[in-house]
N, C-alpha and C positions, 0 to 999 in steps of 0.2 A: 885640586892638586896644589895650587899656589899657596893656599893656607896651610896645607900639610907640611910643605917644605920651607915655609917662612922662618920658623924657629931654627932649624938646622942651618939655614943659610946665614942667619944673624949670628949664630954661634961659630961660624966658620967650619962647620962639619965637612968632612970629605966623603962620608958615607952615612947611609941611614938603613934602618931595618923597620919595616912596617909590620905591625901586629894588630890583629883585631879578632874578636870572637863572633861566632854564630850561635845565638841563643837556641837555635833549633837543635844544636848538637851535631849537625852535619857540616863538616869543614869544607865541603866542596865549594870552590869559588863560583859565585854567580857571574852572569854576564857583566853586571855593574862592577864587581870586584876586578874582573879581568881588564875592563876598560879603564878603570881608575888607575890600576897598576901600570898599564901601558902609558897613560898620560903622565903619571908621576915619573916613570922611567925616562920618558922623553925630556921632561924638564931637567931631571938630574943629568942626563947625558949632555944636554946643551950647556949645563953649568959646570961640567967636569966633576960632578959628584956621583958616587957609586950607590946604587940601591942594592944592598947585599941580599936582601930577601924580603918577601912579604909572606908572613905566616898567618894562617887562619886557624884559630883554635876551635875545636868542637868538643863533644863529650868524650873524653878519653882518646881523642884522635886529633891530628893536625894535618894541614895541607901547606906545603912549602913550595912557592913559585920557583925558588932556586933549585930545590931537589928535583923538580919536574923539568928543569932546563928552560924555564920560561923567561929568564932574565938575561940571557946571553946577549952580548953586544952584537949588533948587526954589522956585517961586513960592509965596508964602504965600497961603492962601485967605482 
């Protein structure tokens, strides 16, 4: 996660969008995709940076973490 957000941090970005493809053609996120997204979101939240979306491209389909409501800010207790 740190390597992924290093450049946006260096550029002073306030938001990022993650995108990658699944060569299998099935855009369903793997457990590793979900975990990586969770960790990157945690880093971004701590730095005051927004992760707008994580899109996985498949064959003629895509999966959007944002569309599925998986990137919402957690309410502080």
